[in-house]
Structure formats: C-alpha cells, structure tokens
C-alpha positions as CSV (number, residue, x, y, z in Angstrom):
1,M,-2.9,-10.4,31.8
2,D,-3.7,-13.9,30.6
3,E,-4.1,-14.8,27.0
4,R,-7.9,-14.9,26.9
5,T,-8.1,-11.5,28.7
6,A,-5.6,-10.0,26.3
7,A,-7.6,-11.2,23.3
8,L,-10.9,-9.8,24.8
9,A,-9.2,-6.5,25.6
10,Y,-7.9,-6.0,22.1
11,S,-11.2,-7.0,20.6
12,A,-13.0,-4.5,22.8
13,G,-10.5,-1.8,21.9
14,W,-11.0,-2.2,18.2
15,A,-14.8,-2.0,18.6
16,M,-15.0,0.8,21.2
17,V,-12.4,3.2,19.8
18,R,-14.0,3.2,16.3
19,R,-17.3,4.1,17.8
20,S,-16.2,6.7,20.3
21,P,-15.7,10.4,19.6
22,E,-12.1,11.0,18.6
23,R,-11.4,13.7,21.1
24,A,-12.7,11.6,24.0
25,G,-10.8,8.5,22.8
26,R,-7.5,10.3,22.5
27,A,-8.0,11.8,26.0
28,V,-8.5,8.3,27.4
29,F,-5.4,6.9,25.9
30,R,-3.4,9.9,27.1
31,Q,-4.6,9.3,30.6
32,M,-3.6,5.6,30.3
33,A,-0.1,6.8,29.3
34,D,0.1,9.1,32.3
35,R,-1.1,6.4,34.7
36,S,1.6,4.0,33.5
37,W,4.2,6.8,33.7
38,R,3.2,7.8,37.2
39,A,3.2,4.2,38.4
40,H,6.7,3.8,36.9
41,D,5.6,0.4,35.7
42,D,7.6,-2.2,33.7
43,A,6.8,-0.5,30.4
44,T,8.0,2.9,31.6
45,R,11.1,1.6,33.2
46,G,12.0,-0.3,30.0
47,L,11.5,2.9,28.0
48,E,13.7,4.9,30.4
49,R,16.4,2.3,30.3
50,N,16.8,2.9,26.6
51,L,16.2,6.7,26.7
52,R,19.0,7.1,29.2
53,R,21.5,6.0,26.6
54,L,20.1,8.5,24.2
55,L,20.3,11.4,26.7
56,G,23.8,10.5,27.8
57,P,25.4,10.3,31.3
58,R,25.0,14.0,32.1
59,A,21.2,14.0,31.8
60,T,19.3,14.5,35.1
61,D,16.6,12.2,36.4
62,A,14.1,15.0,35.8
63,Q,15.1,15.3,32.1
64,L,14.7,11.5,31.7
65,R,11.3,11.5,33.4
66,A,10.1,14.3,31.2
67,L,11.2,12.5,28.1
68,S,9.7,9.2,29.2
69,R,6.3,10.9,29.9
70,A,6.3,12.3,26.4
71,G,7.4,8.9,25.1
72,M,4.6,7.0,26.8
73,R,2.1,9.5,25.5
74,S,3.4,9.0,22.0
75,Y,3.3,5.2,22.5
76,M,-0.3,5.2,23.5
77,R,-1.1,7.5,20.7
78,Y,0.2,4.8,18.4
79,Y,-2.2,2.3,20.0
80,Y,-5.2,4.6,19.8
81,E,-4.5,5.3,16.1
82,M,-4.0,1.6,15.5
83,F,-7.5,0.9,16.7
84,R,-8.9,3.9,15.0
85,L,-7.1,3.8,11.7
86,P,-9.6,1.7,9.7
87,A,-12.3,4.2,10.5
88,M,-10.3,7.3,9.6
89,G,-10.7,7.0,5.9
90,S,-8.2,7.3,3.1
91,D,-8.7,11.1,2.6
92,H,-7.8,11.8,6.2
93,I,-4.7,9.6,6.0
94,V,-3.5,11.3,2.9
95,R,-4.2,14.9,4.1
96,H,-2.5,14.4,7.4
97,T,0.7,12.8,6.0
98,R,3.9,14.7,5.3
99,Q,6.7,12.9,3.6
100,S,10.2,13.3,2.0
101,G,12.1,10.9,-0.1
102,I,9.3,8.7,-1.3
103,E,10.0,9.6,-5.0
104,V,13.3,7.8,-4.9
105,L,11.8,4.7,-3.4
106,E,8.9,4.7,-5.9
107,G,11.5,5.2,-8.7
108,H,13.2,1.9,-7.8
109,L,9.8,0.1,-7.7
110,R,8.8,1.5,-11.1
111,A,12.2,0.3,-12.5
112,G,11.5,-3.2,-11.2
113,R,14.0,-3.1,-8.4
114,G,12.8,-4.3,-5.0
115,V,13.2,-2.2,-1.9
116,V,13.8,-3.2,1.7
117,A,12.4,-0.4,3.8
118,A,13.9,-0.7,7.3
119,L,12.2,1.1,10.1
120,P,12.9,1.7,13.8
121,H,9.9,1.5,16.2
122,M,9.0,5.2,15.7
123,G,5.7,7.0,15.2
124,N,3.0,4.9,13.6
125,W,4.3,2.2,11.3
126,D,0.8,0.9,10.6
127,H,-0.2,4.3,9.3
128,A,2.9,4.3,7.1
129,G,1.9,1.0,5.6
130,A,-1.6,2.1,5.0
131,W,-0.4,5.3,3.4
132,I,2.0,3.6,0.9
133,A,-0.7,1.1,0.0
134,L,-3.0,4.1,-0.8
135,R,-0.3,5.1,-3.3
136,G,-0.8,1.9,-5.1
137,H,2.0,-0.2,-3.7
138,T,1.6,-3.7,-2.2
139,L,4.0,-4.2,0.7
140,T,5.0,-7.3,2.5
141,T,6.0,-7.3,6.1
142,V,6.4,-9.7,9.0
143,A,4.8,-9.8,12.4
144,Q,5.9,-11.4,15.7
145,R,3.5,-14.2,16.5
146,L,1.3,-13.3,19.4
147,R,-0.6,-15.5,21.9
148,P,-3.3,-16.5,21.8
149,E,-3.4,-17.4,18.1
150,S,-6.7,-15.6,17.8
151,L,-5.0,-12.3,18.7
152,F,-2.3,-12.9,16.2
153,Q,-4.9,-13.6,13.5
154,R,-6.7,-10.5,14.5
155,F,-3.6,-8.3,14.1
156,T,-2.8,-10.0,10.8
157,A,-6.3,-9.4,9.4
158,Y,-6.2,-5.8,10.6
159,R,-3.0,-5.1,8.7
160,E,-4.1,-7.0,5.6
161,S,-7.2,-4.8,5.6
162,L,-4.9,-1.8,5.3
163,G,-3.3,-3.3,2.2
164,M,-0.3,-5.3,3.6
165,E,0.8,-8.9,3.1
166,V,1.7,-10.1,6.6
167,L,4.0,-13.1,7.2
168,P,4.7,-14.7,10.6
169,L,8.2,-13.9,12.0
170,S,8.3,-17.4,13.6
171,G,6.3,-20.5,13.2
172,G,5.6,-20.0,9.5
173,S,6.9,-21.9,6.5
174,G,9.2,-20.2,4.1
175,T,9.0,-16.6,5.4
176,V,12.5,-15.6,4.4
177,G,12.1,-17.2,1.0
178,T,8.8,-15.4,0.4
179,L,10.4,-12.0,1.3
180,A,13.3,-12.7,-1.1
181,R,10.9,-13.7,-3.9
182,R,8.9,-10.5,-3.4
183,L,12.1,-8.4,-3.7
184,R,13.3,-10.2,-6.8
185,E,9.9,-9.5,-8.3
186,G,10.5,-5.8,-7.7
187,G,8.3,-5.5,-4.6
188,L,8.4,-3.6,-1.4
189,V,9.3,-5.3,1.9
190,C,9.0,-3.3,5.1
191,L,10.7,-4.5,8.3
192,L,11.1,-3.1,11.8
193,A,14.8,-3.4,12.3
194,D,16.0,-1.8,15.6
195,R,15.5,-4.8,17.9
196,D,16.9,-8.3,17.4
197,I,14.1,-10.6,18.7
198,N,15.8,-13.9,17.8
199,G,19.2,-13.0,19.2
200,G,21.3,-14.0,16.2
201,G,21.9,-10.6,14.7
202,P,25.2,-8.7,14.5
203,E,26.3,-6.5,17.4
204,V,26.6,-2.8,16.4
205,D,27.5,0.5,18.0
206,F,24.3,2.4,19.0
207,F,24.2,5.5,21.1
208,G,27.7,4.8,22.3
209,E,27.0,1.2,23.4
210,K,26.8,-2.2,21.9
211,A,23.4,-3.5,20.8
212,R,22.2,-6.3,18.6
213,M,20.1,-5.6,15.5
214,P,18.5,-8.1,13.1
215,S,20.5,-9.2,10.1
216,G,17.4,-9.6,7.9
217,P,17.4,-6.2,6.1
218,A,21.1,-6.4,5.2
219,S,20.9,-10.0,4.2
220,L,17.9,-9.6,2.0
221,A,19.5,-6.6,0.2
222,M,22.7,-8.6,-0.3
223,N,20.9,-11.7,-1.6
224,T,18.4,-10.0,-3.9
225,G,20.1,-6.7,-5.1
226,A,17.2,-4.8,-3.6
227,A,17.7,-1.2,-2.4
228,L,18.1,-1.0,1.4
229,M,16.4,2.3,2.5
230,P,15.9,3.4,6.1
231,V,12.6,5.1,6.9
232,S,11.9,7.2,10.0
233,L,8.5,8.2,11.4
234,W,7.4,10.8,13.9
235,Y,4.5,12.9,15.0
236,D,4.0,16.7,14.5
237,G,0.7,17.8,16.1
238,P,-2.0,16.1,14.0
239,Y,0.4,15.1,11.3
240,W,2.2,11.8,10.6
241,N,5.7,12.4,9.2
242,I,7.6,9.9,6.9
243,R,11.2,10.3,5.8
244,V,12.7,7.9,3.4
245,H,16.5,8.2,3.8
246,D,19.2,7.6,1.2
247,E,19.9,4.0,0.2
248,I,22.5,2.2,2.2
249,P,24.8,0.3,-0.1
250,V,25.7,-3.2,0.9
251,A,29.1,-3.1,2.4
252,P,32.0,-4.7,0.4
253,G,34.2,-7.5,1.8
254,A,35.2,-11.1,1.4
255,Q,33.3,-12.5,4.3
256,R,29.5,-12.5,4.2
257,S,29.2,-12.0,8.0
258,D,31.4,-8.9,7.9
259,R,29.3,-7.5,5.0
260,V,26.1,-8.0,6.9
261,R,27.6,-6.6,10.1
262,D,29.0,-3.5,8.4
263,T,25.7,-2.9,6.5
264,T,23.7,-3.2,9.7
265,Q,26.1,-0.8,11.4
266,A,25.4,1.8,8.7
267,L,21.7,1.3,9.2
268,A,22.1,1.7,13.0
269,H,23.8,5.0,12.4
270,V,20.8,6.3,10.4
271,F,18.4,5.1,13.0
272,Q,20.5,6.7,15.8
273,D,20.4,10.1,14.1
274,A,16.7,9.8,13.3
275,I,15.8,8.8,16.9
276,A,17.9,11.6,18.3
277,E,15.9,14.1,16.3
278,H,12.5,12.8,17.7
279,P,13.3,10.8,20.8
280,E,9.8,11.0,22.3
281,D,8.5,9.0,19.3
282,W,10.9,6.1,19.7
283,H,8.6,3.4,21.1
284,M,11.2,1.0,22.4
285,L,10.1,-0.5,25.7
286,Q,12.0,-3.8,25.3
287,T,15.6,-4.6,25.9
288,V,18.0,-3.4,23.1
289,F,21.4,-2.9,24.5
290,S,23.8,-5.8,25.2
291,A,24.6,-4.7,28.7
292,D,20.9,-4.8,29.6
293,H,20.5,-8.3,28.0
294,D,23.5,-9.4,30.2
295,A,21.8,-7.9,33.3
296,D,18.5,-9.6,32.4
297,R,20.2,-13.0,32.0
298,A,22.1,-12.6,35.3
299,R,18.8,-11.7,37.2
300,E,17.1,-14.7,35.6
301,L,19.9,-17.0,36.5
302,E,19.8,-15.7,40.1
303,R,16.1,-16.3,40.2
304,I,16.5,-19.9,39.0
305,E,19.2,-20.6,41.5
306,R,17.0,-19.3,44.3
307,G,14.2,-21.6,43.1
308,G,12.0,-18.7,42.3
C-alpha cells in the first residue's frame, strides 16, 4: 500500500467506523482478522514467530495457529476501537474499564513524583490513555513517525483529542529532554517498551531467548527519580483491563550501562509474566528476538548480493 492510499484508508476508517452500527463494525474487523489469518500473510507470520517462543518448543502447529487466530482478532479489535473510541463517550469508557493498582500510581503523582508507565503492546493502549486522562491526569507519550506526514499528524491529533501530549519518537527536537522535564515536574509519561525500534537498547532474556528492548524507561527513571511502573492491558469480553504492577527500582551498580540493562531486564520479566497470562492480547507482529533480527539481516544481505 503506497503512502497516499494508506492515508486515505485511515481517513476513511475514522469516518466510516464512527458512523456505522457497532455490531456490524466489529464483525467487519473480525472478518478482516480471519482473512489475514487464513492467508497466513506477513502480519500473521510475524505474530506466530513471536508466539512460538511464548508457547515453547513442545507446542504443536495447531496450538500455534489457534493462538495466532485469537491474536489477530484481538489485534483488529484494537484497530476497530481506535477508530471508534472518540465516539464511544466518557461514560462508556469508564463503565467498561476494570483496573488494579492505579491508586499507587496516582499516589506518586499527588506527591509530586513523576511516573514512567511502561507498557507492552497489549490490549488497547489508546483506551488506557483516554481512561487515565478522564481521571484528571495529563500524560505524555511518544509516537513513531509515520509516512506520509499527514497520517502521522492525524494519529497525533487523534491521541491529543483523547487528552495525551504526543511527541515524535524520531525527527523531533528535544523529545527526551521534554520527557525528563515532564517527569521532574511530577508528571506521567507512558511508553510502549517491549520492542527496540532504534536498535540501541540492551539485550535481555525474554521467554528463554535474547531480545532487545528500549533503554528509555530505565534511563528516564534513573535520570529523574521517577517511579518505573509496568502496566499490562488485556480484554475480557466487553471490558478493558488495566493492571498497574509494582514499581521496579532502578538497579544498583557502578556502571550506568549495567544499571540500565538490569533495570530493563526486570521490566522484561514483568512483561513476560503478563503476556503469558493473556497471550492472545499481545499485539506484536514485528521482530523482537535477536535470532530473528539476525535471520532478517542475513536474508536482506542475500537479497542484496543477488541484486534483488
């Protein structure tokens, strides 16, 4: 899909989903998930590559395929709700949210201590942001820059309409400094933290293999004194579930790099347990594990050498 087509498709999605009956809209997105799953397209294969690590070597292909089908349906539910969320209304969002642990997070904020909420790609993180904003908290997050620029601006405006401050992950000026400033002011920063997009994060153990995760959450907590609190999200029928886990203390040590790595490893352990409890709601279609990154690079090198 080229950039212009992608921008038009998303614009149409935002307009059509809000106007269509909810039952019909959800059915359409479920059918889209099943079509992708039956075709065993790139998205489904990427999801299965990650889910196989979660299931372990003894899992059968049938078990993997059943889980990936549930995962694709959960993933497309996220997209349906992303388009629909602004039309749902605050009462609906509040009534259909179940949570645990939010009181501790809010206690830090009331005391003037910033919080880094680190999330895996689970459930509906846009909903979680809208819900915490409805509780009176301004949150700051970052977003990967999309192309075309008009699509990125549309996503940014959408999230800002839900009560979020959105900074660009790349191509922006002073993003890290702004995040640190918000935390020192006692604010809330929310970061998706189970995939290292830039490739410079520490390597950690994750589901029995090596994987790279971003250093941002640990570094920000270390630099500002903010509380680092993992948050997991999942679906339960019509409900959105939010769990704020216990704070992860910044690891001790003489070397900064060791402290960041060890703190990120502790975060990865929490993510691993949370994902294992609700694997169908882990929306990770991209490469995460180091062995897969190596295989991707080898294939790309072979393609280049062949002149492809």
